[in-house]
C-alpha positions in Angstrom: 4.8 -20.5 -28.2 4.4 -22.0 -25.1 5.0 -19.7 -22.4 4.5 -18.9 -18.8 2.2 -15.6 -18.6 -0.7 -13.7 -16.9 -3.4 -11.9 -18.7 -4.1 -8.8 -16.1 -3.2 -7.7 -12.9 -4.4 -10.1 -10.1 -4.6 -12.8 -12.3 -2.1 -16.4 -11.6 0.5 -16.7 -14.6 -0.1 -19.8 -16.0 1.2 -21.6 -19.0 -0.2 -20.6 -22.3 0.1 -20.6 -26.0 0.7 -17.1 -27.6 2.3 -16.3 -30.9 5.9 -16.2 -31.5 7.2 -12.7 -31.5 8.8 -11.1 -35.0 12.0 -9.0 -35.2 12.6 -5.5 -35.5 15.7 -3.7 -37.1 18.6 -4.5 -34.9 17.5 -7.6 -33.2 17.3 -11.6 -32.8 15.0 -14.2 -32.0 16.6 -16.4 -29.6 15.1 -19.8 -29.2 15.3 -19.9 -25.4 16.5 -22.7 -24.0 17.0 -22.1 -20.1 15.8 -18.9 -17.7 15.5 -18.6 -13.8 13.7 -16.8 -11.2 14.3 -13.4 -10.2 12.8 -11.0 -7.7 12.2 -9.1 -10.5 9.4 -11.5 -11.6 7.9 -11.6 -8.3 7.5 -7.3 -8.3 5.8 -7.9 -11.8 3.4 -10.4 -11.2 2.2 -8.4 -7.9 2.1 -5.5 -10.1 4.8 -3.1 -7.9 6.1 -2.2 -11.4 2.9 0.2 -12.3 4.3 3.6 -13.2 7.5 2.3 -14.0 7.1 0.2 -17.1 4.1 -0.4 -19.5 2.4 -3.4 -18.9 1.5 -5.4 -22.4 -0.8 -7.9 -21.4 0.2 -10.6 -21.6 3.0 -11.0 -19.8 5.6 -13.4 -19.9 7.6 -13.4 -17.0 11.7 -14.1 -17.0 14.4 -11.7 -17.5 17.3 -14.4 -17.8 17.6 -16.4 -20.7 19.7 -18.4 -22.9 19.6 -20.1 -25.8 20.0 -20.1 -30.0 19.6 -17.7 -32.3 16.5 -18.2 -34.4 16.4 -15.7 -36.7 17.7 -11.8 -37.0 16.4 -8.4 -37.7 17.4 -5.7 -40.6 20.8 -4.5 -40.2 22.3 -7.5 -37.3 25.8 -8.6 -38.6 27.4 -9.2 -35.6 25.0 -12.5 -34.7 23.5 -15.4 -37.1 20.7 -18.2 -36.8 22.3 -21.0 -34.6 24.6 -19.0 -32.4 24.5 -19.4 -28.8 23.8 -16.4 -26.7 22.5 -15.6 -23.0 21.5 -12.7 -21.0 18.9 -10.6 -20.0 16.0 -9.5 -21.2 15.8 -5.7 -21.4 12.8 -4.3 -23.0 11.1 -0.6 -22.2 7.9 -2.5 -21.9 7.1 -5.4 -19.6 5.6 -8.0 -22.0 8.0 -10.6 -23.2 9.9 -12.4 -21.1 12.6 -15.4 -21.0 9.6 -18.0 -19.7 9.0 -19.1 -22.8 10.2 -20.9 -26.1 11.6 -17.7 -28.0 11.8 -14.1 -27.2 13.2 -11.1 -29.0 16.2 -9.2 -27.9 18.3 -6.1 -28.7 21.2 -7.5 -30.7 23.3 -4.7 -28.8 22.9 -4.6 -25.3 21.7 -7.6 -23.0 23.0 -10.4 -24.8 26.4 -12.1 -25.2 27.5 -14.9 -27.0 27.5 -17.8 -25.0 30.8 -20.2 -24.9 30.5 -23.4 -25.7 32.1 -24.9 -22.2 28.8 -23.7 -20.7 26.0 -25.6 -20.2 22.2 -23.5 -21.0 21.0 -24.1 -17.8 24.0 -22.7 -15.6 24.0 -19.6 -18.2 20.7 -19.2 -17.8 20.9 -18.5 -14.3 23.6 -16.2 -14.7 22.2 -12.8 -16.0 20.5 -10.8 -14.1 21.6 -11.9 -10.8 25.3 -12.0 -11.8 25.4 -8.9 -13.0 23.7 -7.3 -10.5 25.6 -8.8 -8.1 29.4 -7.6 -9.9 28.2 -4.0 -10.5 27.4 -4.0 -6.5 30.9 -5.5 -5.8 32.3 -3.1 -8.0 30.4 -0.7 -6.5 32.3 -1.2 -2.8 35.5 -2.0 -4.6 36.6 -4.3 -1.7 40.3 -4.6 -0.3 42.6 -7.2 0.1 42.4 -7.4 3.9 39.0 -5.7 4.0 35.8 -7.3 5.8 32.6 -6.9 3.8 28.8 -7.4 5.1 26.5 -8.9 2.8 22.5 -8.8 4.4 20.8 -11.1 1.8 23.1 -13.5 1.2 21.6 -16.4 0.3 19.4 -15.7 -2.8 20.9 -15.0 -6.3 22.5 -11.9 -6.0 24.3 -12.5 -2.8 25.4 -16.3 -4.0 27.4 -14.2 -6.7 28.2 -11.5 -4.5 30.0 -13.8 -2.3 32.6 -15.4 -4.6 33.0 -11.6 -6.2 34.0 -10.1 -3.0 35.8 -13.1 -1.4 37.8 -13.5 -4.6 39.0 -9.7 -4.6 40.8 -10.8 -1.0 38.3 -9.5 1.5 36.0 -11.4 4.4 32.9 -11.9 4.0 30.3 -11.8 7.0 26.7 -13.0 5.2 23.2 -13.3 6.4 22.4 -16.8 6.8 20.1 -18.9 9.2 21.9 -22.0 11.2 22.4 -25.1 9.4 22.0 -25.4 5.5 21.6 -21.6 5.0 24.9 -20.9 6.7 26.3 -24.3 5.2 25.5 -22.7 1.5 27.3 -19.2 2.3 30.2 -20.5 3.6 30.7 -23.1 0.6 31.0 -19.9 -1.8 33.5 -18.2 0.2 32.0 -16.9 3.3 34.2 -16.5 6.7 31.7 -15.9 8.7 27.6 -16.8 8.8 25.3 -14.6 10.6 21.6 -15.0 11.3 19.5 -12.0 10.0 17.1 -12.1 12.7 20.3 -11.4 15.5 22.6 -9.1 12.5 23.4 -6.0 14.9 24.5 -8.3 17.9 26.2 -11.1 15.5 27.8 -8.9 13.2 29.4 -6.8 16.4 30.4 -9.7 18.3 32.8 -11.0 14.4 33.7 -6.9 13.5 33.3 -5.0 17.2 34.5 -2.0 15.4 32.2 -2.4 12.2 32.5 -3.4 8.6 34.5 -1.5 6.1 31.8 -2.1 3.3 28.6 -3.4 3.2 26.3 -5.1 0.3 22.1 -4.4 1.1 20.6 -7.0 -1.1 17.4 -7.4 1.6 16.9 -6.8 5.0 16.8 -3.2 7.6 19.1 -1.1 5.2 19.4 1.0 8.5 20.7 -1.9 10.5 23.2 -2.5 7.8 24.2 1.0 7.2 24.5 0.9 11.2 27.5 -1.0 10.8 29.5 0.1 8.3 32.2 1.9 9.9 32.6 6.1 9.2 33.9 6.5 6.1 33.1 3.1 4.5 30.8 2.1 1.3 27.2 0.7 1.1 25.5 -0.6 -2.3 22.1 -1.2 -1.9 20.3 -3.1 -5.1 16.7 -2.0 -3.0 17.1 1.7 -4.0 18.2 2.6 0.1 19.9 5.4 0.9 21.1 5.8 4.7 20.5 9.3 6.2 23.4 11.3 8.5 25.7 8.5 8.5 29.7 9.3 7.2 29.5 6.6 4.0 29.5 6.1 0.6 26.3 5.3 -0.8 25.6 3.8 -4.2 22.3 2.5 -5.6 22.9 -0.3 -8.0 20.8 -1.2 -10.7 21.9 -4.1 -13.0 23.4 -3.3 -16.3 24.2 -6.3 -18.2 26.4 -4.8 -21.0 27.7 -7.1 -23.3 31.4 -7.0 -22.0 29.7 -7.2 -18.1 27.9 -10.8 -19.4 31.2 -12.0 -21.3 33.3 -11.4 -18.4 30.5 -13.4 -15.9 30.6 -15.8 -18.8 34.4 -16.6 -18.6 34.6 -16.2 -14.5 32.4 -19.4 -14.7 34.3 -21.4 -17.4 37.3 -20.6 -15.9 36.5 -21.9 -12.5 36.1 -18.6 -10.8 32.3 -18.1 -10.6 30.2 -21.5 -9.4 26.4 -20.4 -10.8 24.7 -21.9 -7.4 21.5 -23.7 -9.3 19.4 -25.0 -6.3 17.0 -27.2 -8.3 15.8 -26.6 -12.2 12.4 -27.0 -13.3 10.6 -27.6 -16.4 8.9 -24.5 -18.1 5.4 -26.0 -17.6 6.3 -26.2 -13.5 8.1 -22.3 -13.5 4.8 -22.1 -11.3 6.0 -23.6 -8.7 9.4 -22.6 -9.2 7.7 -19.2 -8.2 6.4 -20.4 -5.3 9.9 -21.8 -4.0 11.4 -18.4 -5.1 8.8 -16.3 -2.9 9.1 -19.0 0.0 13.0 -18.4 0.1 14.5 -20.8 -1.9 18.4 -20.7 -1.4 20.4 -20.0 -4.5 19.2 -19.9 -8.2 16.1 -21.8 -9.2 16.8 -22.7 -13.0 14.1 -22.9 -15.9 14.6 -25.7 -18.9 12.7 -25.3 -21.7 
């Protein structure tokens, strides 16, 4: 099969031929039709996850996937060959990934049925970022009439978080540079766009008494936390914990349970959640997608397979 992988620490990712993986008990083989780029991929590629995960070279990049079940392992009864599925590659080691023609997935976790109304490109850009956004928004539990700051709003997680927060009746202050970035976040439901380079002053002008809650998805965690009212809530996907502040603080790790994935897919199909695909790359051009992501591309970068 074709896959985008790197062969050792420090090596560049490349399109290569690898053996098609085989299923074990409780697993399914997915014929992948789409994936996307996430920050996790850059962490894997840079070797930053040494000591957290075991690297099984060659390491195939890609956390997201959407495709069709091609084979089932022993004991799998909930899915059959030909079923459309999507989700997140959740393995204990780094080796298999979604930027490949096939990937093996645990049938009980990180995977959900894909509605007929949902296309592969959007489903393949939904799993990890959508789950992280929903988990983070649930952690701060925004209420009607509250003001919420989202730092890192122009990425995939932020784009979903803006929509999920605004849907609960809160007003969103989203970090974005003037121009296309600001237009992007306001189109998704943000009430205000503030420049991250002037975060404290611009948020202070909008919310002089502070915000009720904040999502820390990028940027200076201390600066973000300092803008939250005493007794407010903060959720960080970057393992940040504020010190010396009266806040309810939560570190968020994406938990792509079947229930969460199904909820996200339903929201997309029903028009309540937009998948912000900015550009779709063919598998052979995935390295360009990685470079575009690293340079700060807005929204989600899909990969079609």
